[in-house]
C-alpha positions as CSV (number, residue, x, y, z in Angstrom):
1,X,22.1,-2.1,-41.8
2,X,24.6,0.3,-39.2
3,X,26.4,3.3,-40.1
4,X,28.6,4.7,-37.8
5,X,28.6,8.6,-36.9
6,X,31.7,10.7,-36.7
7,X,31.8,9.9,-32.8
8,X,31.8,5.9,-33.6
9,X,28.2,5.6,-32.5
10,X,25.8,3.4,-34.1
11,X,22.7,4.9,-35.9
12,X,20.0,2.1,-36.8
13,X,18.9,3.3,-40.7
14,X,16.0,2.1,-42.1
15,X,15.8,0.3,-45.9
16,X,14.0,3.9,-46.7
17,X,16.7,5.4,-45.7
18,X,14.9,7.5,-42.8
19,X,17.3,7.3,-39.8
20,X,16.4,5.9,-36.9
21,X,17.9,6.4,-33.2
22,X,20.6,3.8,-31.7
23,X,18.6,1.8,-28.6
24,X,21.4,2.5,-26.6
25,X,21.4,6.0,-26.9
26,X,18.0,6.2,-25.5
27,X,18.7,3.8,-22.9
28,X,21.8,6.0,-22.0
29,X,19.5,9.1,-22.3
30,X,16.9,7.4,-19.7
31,X,19.7,6.1,-17.5
32,X,20.6,10.0,-17.2
33,X,17.4,11.5,-17.1
34,X,16.5,8.9,-14.2
35,X,19.9,9.4,-12.0
36,X,20.6,13.2,-12.9
37,X,24.0,13.1,-13.3
38,X,26.3,12.1,-16.2
39,X,28.8,10.4,-13.3
40,X,25.8,8.3,-11.8
41,X,24.3,7.2,-15.7
42,X,27.9,5.9,-16.4
43,X,28.2,3.4,-12.8
44,X,24.7,2.2,-13.6
45,X,25.2,1.7,-17.4
46,X,28.6,-0.2,-16.3
47,X,30.3,3.2,-19.2
48,X,32.9,5.5,-18.5
49,X,31.8,9.1,-18.1
50,X,33.2,10.4,-21.2
51,X,31.1,7.5,-23.4
52,X,28.0,9.0,-21.6
53,X,29.0,12.4,-22.9
54,X,29.8,11.9,-26.1
55,X,26.7,9.7,-26.3
56,X,24.1,12.9,-24.7
57,X,25.5,15.0,-27.3
58,X,25.1,12.3,-30.2
59,X,21.5,11.8,-29.3
60,X,21.1,15.7,-29.0
61,X,22.9,15.9,-32.4
62,X,20.2,13.5,-33.8
63,X,17.2,15.2,-32.3
64,X,18.5,18.8,-32.7
65,X,17.4,19.9,-29.7
66,X,19.3,20.2,-26.0
67,X,18.0,17.8,-23.6
68,X,20.2,18.4,-20.2
69,X,21.0,21.7,-18.7
70,X,24.5,21.6,-17.3
71,X,24.6,22.3,-13.8
72,X,27.4,22.8,-11.1
73,X,27.1,19.2,-9.7
74,X,24.4,17.0,-12.0
75,X,22.0,17.7,-14.3
76,X,18.5,19.3,-15.3
77,X,16.3,18.0,-18.2
78,X,15.4,20.6,-20.8
79,X,11.8,20.9,-21.7
80,X,12.3,18.3,-24.1
81,X,13.5,15.4,-22.1
82,X,10.4,15.3,-20.1
83,X,8.5,14.2,-23.7
84,X,11.0,12.2,-24.5
85,X,11.7,10.3,-21.4
86,X,7.4,9.7,-21.6
87,X,7.8,8.6,-25.0
88,X,10.4,5.9,-24.5
89,X,10.2,5.3,-20.5
90,X,7.4,2.2,-21.0
91,X,9.0,0.5,-24.3
92,X,12.1,0.4,-23.1
93,X,11.6,-0.9,-19.4
94,X,9.6,-3.8,-20.8
95,X,12.4,-4.4,-23.5
96,X,14.7,-4.3,-20.5
97,X,12.2,-6.8,-18.5
98,X,12.9,-9.1,-21.6
99,X,16.3,-9.1,-21.9
100,X,17.9,-7.8,-18.8
101,X,21.1,-5.7,-18.3
102,X,23.0,-7.5,-20.7
103,X,21.3,-10.8,-20.5
104,X,18.6,-13.0,-18.5
105,X,17.1,-10.8,-15.7
106,X,17.2,-13.9,-13.3
107,X,20.8,-13.9,-14.1
108,X,21.4,-10.6,-12.8
109,X,20.0,-9.4,-9.3
110,X,18.7,-5.8,-8.8
111,X,21.4,-2.8,-7.4
112,X,21.2,-2.3,-4.2
113,X,18.7,0.8,-3.0
114,X,20.7,3.6,-1.7
115,X,18.0,5.3,1.0
116,X,19.3,8.3,3.0
117,X,17.2,10.8,5.7
118,X,17.4,12.0,9.2
119,X,18.6,9.6,11.5
120,X,16.2,9.1,14.0
121,X,13.8,8.3,11.6
122,X,15.6,6.1,9.4
123,X,16.0,4.4,13.0
124,X,12.6,4.3,14.9
125,X,10.2,4.4,11.6
126,X,11.9,3.7,8.5
127,X,13.9,0.2,9.2
128,X,11.3,-1.4,11.2
129,X,9.0,-0.7,8.0
130,X,11.5,-2.5,5.3
131,X,12.2,-5.6,7.4
132,X,10.0,-7.3,5.2
133,X,11.5,-6.1,2.3
134,X,14.5,-7.2,2.9
135,X,13.3,-10.8,3.6
136,X,11.8,-10.2,0.2
137,X,15.9,-10.4,-1.2
138,X,16.0,-6.2,-1.3
139,X,19.6,-5.0,-0.6
140,X,19.4,-1.7,1.3
141,X,22.1,1.0,2.0
142,X,21.0,3.4,4.1
143,X,22.9,7.3,4.9
144,X,21.7,9.1,7.9
145,X,22.2,13.1,7.1
146,X,20.8,16.7,7.1
147,X,18.4,17.3,4.6
148,X,20.3,19.9,2.7
149,X,23.5,17.7,1.7
150,X,21.5,14.7,1.3
151,X,18.9,16.2,-1.5
152,X,22.2,18.1,-3.2
153,X,24.1,14.3,-3.2
154,X,20.3,13.1,-4.3
155,X,20.4,15.5,-7.5
156,X,24.1,14.5,-8.5
157,X,22.9,10.7,-8.4
158,X,24.3,9.2,-5.2
159,X,20.9,8.2,-4.0
160,X,17.9,6.3,-5.2
161,X,15.5,8.3,-2.5
162,X,15.7,10.3,0.6
163,X,13.6,11.0,3.5
164,X,13.5,15.0,3.6
165,X,12.2,17.3,6.3
166,X,10.5,19.7,3.5
167,X,8.8,19.7,0.2
168,X,11.8,20.6,-1.9
169,X,11.6,23.2,-4.7
170,X,11.9,23.2,-8.4
171,X,11.5,20.0,-11.5
172,X,14.4,18.5,-10.3
173,X,13.1,16.2,-7.7
174,X,9.9,14.8,-6.9
175,X,8.2,14.1,-3.3
176,X,5.5,13.5,-1.5
177,X,4.6,13.1,2.0
178,X,5.0,10.4,3.8
179,X,4.4,10.7,7.3
180,X,3.6,13.7,10.3
181,X,5.9,14.4,13.6
182,X,4.2,16.0,16.6
183,X,6.5,17.7,18.7
184,X,5.9,16.7,22.8
185,X,7.4,18.8,25.8
186,X,8.8,16.4,27.9
187,X,11.2,16.2,30.9
188,X,11.5,13.3,33.5
189,X,9.4,12.5,36.6
190,X,11.9,14.5,38.9
191,X,11.5,18.1,36.9
192,X,7.7,16.9,36.0
193,X,6.9,16.8,39.8
194,X,8.5,20.0,40.5
195,X,6.9,21.9,37.4
196,X,3.9,20.8,38.4
197,X,1.1,19.2,36.8
198,X,0.7,20.3,32.9
199,X,-2.4,22.4,34.0
200,X,0.4,24.8,35.3
201,X,2.0,25.0,32.0
202,X,-1.6,25.3,30.0
203,X,-2.5,28.3,32.8
204,X,1.3,30.2,32.9
205,X,3.0,29.4,29.5
206,X,7.0,29.2,29.5
207,X,7.3,31.0,32.4
208,X,6.4,27.4,34.6
209,X,9.3,26.1,33.2
210,X,11.6,28.9,34.6
211,X,15.0,27.6,36.7
212,X,14.6,24.4,34.3
213,X,17.6,23.6,32.4
214,X,16.9,23.4,28.2
215,X,18.2,20.1,26.2
216,X,18.4,20.6,22.7
217,X,19.5,19.4,19.6
218,X,21.7,22.3,18.0
219,X,22.2,26.1,19.7
220,X,19.2,27.8,17.8
221,X,17.2,25.5,19.0
222,X,14.9,25.0,15.9
223,X,12.7,22.6,16.9
224,X,11.9,23.9,20.7
225,X,11.4,27.5,19.1
226,X,9.1,26.1,16.5
227,X,6.6,24.7,19.7
228,X,7.1,28.1,21.1
229,X,6.2,30.1,18.4
230,X,3.2,27.5,17.5
231,X,1.8,26.7,21.4
232,X,2.8,29.4,23.1
233,X,2.8,32.3,20.4
234,X,5.5,33.8,22.0
235,X,9.6,34.0,20.8
236,X,11.8,31.9,22.7
237,X,14.6,33.7,24.8
238,X,16.6,31.0,26.7
239,X,19.7,29.4,25.8
240,X,20.3,25.8,26.1
241,X,21.9,24.7,29.1
242,X,23.4,21.3,27.0
243,X,23.4,20.7,23.6
244,X,23.6,17.5,21.1
245,X,23.6,16.6,17.7
246,X,21.3,13.8,17.9
247,X,17.9,13.1,19.2
248,X,18.0,10.5,20.6
249,X,21.4,11.6,23.0
250,X,18.9,14.5,23.9
251,X,16.2,12.0,24.6
252,X,18.7,9.9,26.7
253,X,19.5,13.0,28.6
254,X,16.0,14.6,29.3
255,X,15.4,10.9,30.5
256,X,18.3,10.8,33.1
257,X,16.8,14.1,34.4
258,X,19.0,16.3,32.7
259,X,16.5,18.9,31.9
260,X,13.1,19.1,29.3
261,X,13.5,19.5,25.5
262,X,10.5,19.2,22.6
263,X,10.9,15.5,21.0
264,X,9.5,13.8,17.9
265,X,6.2,11.8,19.6
266,X,7.6,8.4,17.8
267,X,10.8,8.9,19.2
268,X,9.8,8.5,23.0
269,X,6.7,7.1,22.6
270,X,8.0,4.0,24.8
271,X,9.3,6.3,27.3
272,X,6.4,8.1,27.4
273,X,4.2,4.9,28.0
274,X,7.0,3.7,30.9
275,X,6.9,6.9,32.7
276,X,10.8,7.2,32.2
277,X,9.2,10.7,30.8
278,X,6.6,12.9,31.1
279,X,4.3,15.1,29.3
280,X,4.2,18.6,30.2
281,X,1.7,20.3,28.2
282,X,-0.9,18.4,25.8
283,X,-2.0,21.4,23.8
284,X,-5.3,21.2,21.4
285,X,-3.3,21.7,18.4
286,X,0.3,20.6,18.5
287,X,3.2,21.4,16.1
288,X,3.5,19.1,13.0
289,X,5.6,18.8,10.8
290,X,5.7,16.5,7.5
291,X,8.4,14.6,6.2
292,X,8.5,13.9,2.2
293,X,9.7,10.9,0.6
294,X,11.7,12.6,-3.1
295,X,13.4,11.1,-5.6
296,X,14.8,12.0,-9.5
297,X,11.6,12.5,-11.5
298,X,11.2,9.3,-13.8
299,X,10.6,5.5,-12.9
300,X,14.2,4.2,-11.7
301,X,15.5,1.8,-13.8
302,X,16.4,-0.8,-10.4
303,X,12.5,-2.2,-10.1
304,X,13.8,-2.4,-6.2
305,X,13.2,1.2,-6.0
306,X,9.9,1.7,-6.9
307,X,9.3,-1.8,-4.4
308,X,10.8,0.2,-1.5
309,X,9.3,3.7,-2.6
310,X,5.6,2.1,-2.6
311,X,5.9,0.0,0.3
312,X,7.0,3.4,2.5
313,X,4.1,5.0,1.2
314,X,1.7,2.6,2.3
315,X,2.9,1.7,5.6
316,X,4.0,4.6,6.7
317,X,1.8,7.2,5.0
318,X,-1.5,5.1,6.5
319,X,0.5,4.9,9.8
């Protein structure tokens, strides 16, 4: 037997009179918990955002517990929400596996997986690794961008997974180390010949690069500054001759003879192997940056998200 509450939401009632929460409210709760956003949950469920808000408020009243803390963008689960999600996720996912989203799972293809991250990592490492999944029917929507805005949009539910250049803080996002980037000091053969051997840089330090133009990703040269601090133990005091907010363009400029730069090794491995770029220095302890694969806590309702996540971790973390 079913009764309607004051908001028109259905509530299952057992014969003995003990109230039992409607499964639809729990499904909505789990969608909000997984996406971190009422708006994103509404898109996932095919409902309006006000309907999702009403259902969550109804569930909070029934449980007499706050489930989500409203943020400027999206929501953050309250402590009880973590406990509730742990209790309902397996039975609800098992039920969804039997019934599908409104019908047979064979009829409804999983939604595309929305993945974002730095353009160079996506282009050179991630997309080649995901090719086998596309062949198996996984649909992907890839967005390049800077880490900070991408993580904000992940919290708001726009993305399923983000590759971050640092480990994000707080409970709202879960992260795992994905791969390490090694940074290398490079120049075209003509400049390398004028500078001399790598032994000269090892002996003289940055002074060996005096007069060689610096090509960088940004005016504040974050990658080069880090290399100087880590390898040479000193602060970078020079300014770039050329800046381009695209590491592929920086690589092309350096290979074309514009000057020197510091690049991720994976990005210029082919050029180093062919001789188009020359490794200027080979320190025993090169600077390393770890990239993280980030998602919202709780497994996604889209099975392909877990498939992409596990595949990337298996291919890139071990590679």
